[in-house]
Structure formats: C-alpha cells, structure tokens
C-alpha positions, 0 to 999 in steps of 0.5 A: 500500500502506498503511503504519504505524509502530508507536508506542513503547509500542503493542501489536501488536494496536492497531497491527494494528487501525490498519493494517486500518482504513487498508487499508479506508479506502484501498480496497485490500481492496475491490480485492483482493476484486473481483479474487479471482475472474475475471468474464467481461464478460457475467457482470459486466453481469448482476451490474450489472443485478441491482444496479440493480433 
C-alpha cells in the first residue's frame, strides 16, 4: 500500500494528487482493476489472443 505524509503547509488536494500518482506508479490500481471482475481461464486466453493480433 502506498503511503504519504502530508507536508506542513500542503493542501489536501496536492497531497491527494501525490498519493494517486504513487498508487499508479506502484501498480496497485492496475491490480485492483484486473481483479474487479472474475475471468474464467478460457475467457482470459481469448482476451490474450485478441491482444496479440
């Protein structure tokens, strides 16, 4: 899990922006989106086949 400390005099908006960037860099969001819906193994293979073309 990404973690940031709010700096002195920093607004919440800018701290939230830094937190979101750190989440994106660490790959947490991509992993969460990937697990959002279950894909059966056959569907996963079919999806990979379309990406390779």
